[in-house]
MARFI-189938 format. One line per 5 residues: their letters; for each residue z, y, x of C-alpha. Coordinates in pm, 1 decimal. Each point is the difference from the previous one (the first is absolute). Layout:
% residues N
a> Z:Y:X; ...
% end
This chain:
% residues 222
mssll> 4008.1:-1314.6:-2129.9; -153.3:302.3:-171.7; 47.7:205.8:316.6; -191.0:-262.4:200.4; -283.9:8.6:-251.4
tiega> -9.0:378.3:31.6; -27.0:-25.0:378.6; -274.6:-262.5:-24.4; -190.8:214.8:-247.9; 24.7:301.9:229.9
vfali> -125.2:-203.1:297.8; -298.1:-140.7:-190.5; -81.0:344.2:-139.9; 2.5:141.5:353.3; -229.7:-278.0:118.5
gllla> -241.1:74.8:-284.5; 5.1:372.9:71.5; -62.7:-52.7:370.8; -285.5:-240.8:-70.0; -157.4:237.8:-251.6
ftisg> -3.0:294.7:240.1; -122.7:-212.8:290.3; -283.3:-158.5:-197.8; -104.9:339.0:-138.2; -15.2:151.8:349.2
allrf> -185.8:-300.4:141.2; -265.7:19.3:-273.0; -46.3:373.7:54.7; -52.1:-54.1:373.1; -234.6:-290.2:-70.7
derrq> -215.1:217.0:-226.1; 6.2:281.3:257.1; -139.9:-234.0:265.3; -286.0:-98.1:-231.0; -74.8:365.1:-74.0
lvlqe> -9.7:83.9:370.9; -260.5:-272.2:60.8; -222.0:156.3:-264.1; 59.4:352.2:133.5; -89.7:-101.4:354.1
anavs> -320.7:-162.2:-126.3; -92.8:318.6:-187.5; 76.2:211.7:307.6; -220.4:-217.8:223.5; -285.7:14.1:-252.8
tandr> 24.2:380.3:-23.7; 14.1:39.4:378.0; -305.4:-223.3:44.5; -198.3:211.3:-247.2; 98.1:324.8:169.2
lslfe> -83.5:-126.9:347.2; -361.1:-26.8:-117.3; -6.2:382.3:9.2; -16.2:-17.0:378.2; -365.0:-108.4:-26.2
gqard> -98.7:-101.6:355.0; 348.1:-123.1:91.8; 78.8:-149.8:-339.9; -87.2:-357.6:97.1; 222.5:4.9:306.9
lqakl> 294.3:152.5:-186.6; -37.0:-235.7:-295.8; -17.1:-295.0:240.0; 330.1:110.8:155.6; 152.2:29.5:-347.4
rdyta> -120.6:-353.6:-77.8; 163.8:-129.1:317.8; 324.9:173.9:-95.2; -12.1:-140.0:-355.4; -76.0:-350.5:126.4
ariel> 300.3:17.9:232.2; 220.7:108.1:-292.9; -122.4:-290.2:-214.3; 56.9:-247.9:283.8; 357.2:127.2:39.9
yempr> 94.5:-93.5:-356.4; -184.2:-333.0:15.1; 190.9:-113.5:308.8; 305.8:-223.1:-41.6; 324.8:179.4:73.6
dlslw> 368.3:-68.5:30.9; 313.3:164.3:-134.5; 287.0:151.7:194.6; 310.1:-73.3:-207.2; 214.4:223.7:217.8
egtel> -228.6:303.5:-40.4; -123.3:-96.9:-346.6; -364.1:73.1:90.2; -324.8:-188.0:40.2; -112.7:-62.2:357.3
wspeq> -362.1:107.0:52.5; -231.2:-108.1:279.7; 50.6:246.3:291.5; -353.7:-68.3:126.4; -151.6:83.0:-338.0
likir> 205.3:318.8:-28.5; -130.7:108.6:340.7; -355.6:-77.1:-113.5; 49.8:214.2:-311.1; 136.4:292.4:202.7
eskkk> -294.9:-17.8:238.7; -252.3:-9.3:-287.4; 176.8:291.6:-165.5; -5.6:202.7:322.6; -370.9:-63.9:60.0
lweaa> -88.4:94.7:-358.7; 202.7:319.5:-2.1; -114.5:116.5:344.8; -365.6:-63.3:-88.5; 30.3:199.3:-323.2
vaacp> 182.5:287.3:169.7; -255.7:6.8:284.1; -280.7:57.2:-249.6; 170.4:297.0:-165.7; -81.2:270.7:259.7
qsnyr> -368.6:-38.2:-83.5; -93.3:274.6:-243.5; -201.0:-224.7:-229.9; 300.2:-232.2:-48.1; 275.6:252.1:-66.4
sactl> -32.5:-16.8:-376.3; 2.2:-378.9:17.2; 320.9:8.9:204.2; 185.9:194.8:-268.0; -58.9:-296.0:-233.3
alpal> 0.8:-298.3:235.9; 307.8:70.8:210.6; 241.4:33.4:-296.7; -150.6:-320.6:-143.8; 67.8:-183.7:325.8
gnvfe> 350.2:144.3:-0.6; 54.2:-154.1:-343.4; -117.7:-338.7:130.4; 256.0:9.1:280.4; 269.9:134.9:-232.5
farlr> -30.7:-284.5:-252.0; -0.5:-253.1:282.8; 330.0:142.3:122.3; 139.1:3.3:-354.2; -85.5:-368.6:-37.7
egaae> 180.9:-78.9:322.9; 301.1:197.4:-119.9; -2.2:-167.7:-341.5; 13.8:-341.8:167.5; 334.2:98.2:153.6
rhppq> 155.2:152.6:-311.6; 271.1:-236.1:-117.0; 354.1:30.5:-135.3; 277.6:14.3:261.2; 104.1:-342.0:125.0
ivyam> 342.3:47.3:-159.0; -171.5:-24.6:-340.5; -130.2:-348.3:82.2; 346.2:-96.4:124.9; 146.4:121.3:-329.4
lfgfg> -260.1:-190.2:-201.9; 64.7:-332.2:168.2; 373.6:64.3:22.6; 31.3:78.6:-369.5; -226.6:-295.6:-76.7
lggsl> 234.8:-236.5:182.0; 304.2:164.2:-160.1; -152.7:-27.1:-345.4; -85.6:-363.9:62.6; 360.4:-65.8:102.9
lagfg> 135.1:163.1:-316.2; -250.2:-188.2:-213.9; 108.6:-324.0:164.3; 364.9:66.2:-76.6; -92.5:93.5:-356.5
maaap> -180.1:-330.8:-55.3; 267.3:-211.6:172.7; 164.1:-95.7:-329.8; -325.9:-126.6:-151.5; -252.1:-43.1:283.7
srlhm> -366.4:-21.2:-93.6; -256.7:-83.8:266.5; -275.8:151.8:-211.1; 177.0:336.6:-26.0; 79.9:-4.2:371.2
lifaa> -359.9:-76.6:87.0; -140.0:271.4:-227.9; 244.9:261.5:130.6; -69.4:-82.0:366.0; -376.7:-14.9:-52.8
mlgit> -21.7:330.2:-187.3; 217.4:185.0:250.0; -178.9:-150.6:299.5; -348.0:73.6:-137.3; 97.7:357.9:-84.5
lyvvt> 134.7:64.8:348.9; -313.0:-154.8:152.6; -237.0:209.5:-213.8; 184.6:320.8:90.4; -21.1:-76.9:372.2
dtefp> -359.4:-125.5:-14.3; -121.5:310.7:-184.8; 131.9:217.4:283.1; -228.4:-178.4:249.4; -326.1:-44.7:-194.1
rlgvi> -202.7:-125.5:296.0; 232.8:-277.3:111.8; 95.9:-203.1:-306.2; -138.4:-110.6:-334.8; -16.0:343.2:-167.2
rvdsf> -276.0:183.8:188.2; -211.5:315.4:-7.4; -288.3:-163.6:186.5; -210.6:-3.2:-315.8; -27.8:380.2:24.7
dhfli> -145.1:-15.9:352.2; -342.5:-63.1:-148.6; -30.6:373.1:-76.9; 0.0:84.5:371.8; -217.3:-302.6:78.3
dvyqq> -252.5:108.0:-263.9; -19.5:347.9:152.5; -48.5:-150.4:345.4; -283.6:-223.6:-124.4; -169.4:299.3:-162.0
mq> 8.7:178.8:334.8; -210.3:-272.0:167.3
% end
């Protein structure tokens, strides 16, 4: 009997350890996604200010940056699906094409203005700022696909079922519906929160509240 209790204790300890590491990683990635939203907003604001150095062409370049920013905002406001097999969010292909076209027009227009002698100093400031805008956009796309390997989720749910089985055997002598309900609810909610935090634009736990930073910058560019 004591050996069985030792095995049960080891299994529950392993479940707790796995949950702790998974929750910690999910929260770190969640916070990183919020930080990237803020960093992209700052990069867009800086780029918009530096494009004003182009004087005569400033309005056209800033208008192209507004179009690019609007397309980025629309991308994250669109409903999307989840690919369970790939473990990634499925974005609108049409919107991604629109973003690439806006990005190309903006960059080519800025580069075309650089050969003019009166804009060369402006280019040394504006082009790196635009590069930062595109860099943070790519980092946000990469962060949306950063998740633990699928084997970790399999282990979580597998250990959860195994722990539930052991708990059921342990309570067989004196079954209590209340204890069963509490155990199942706590384990189920924990597993749901871990999974939901990994996809913060699909479930209940979301990072959408941080999108207002980029929206505020876009409105200031009007």
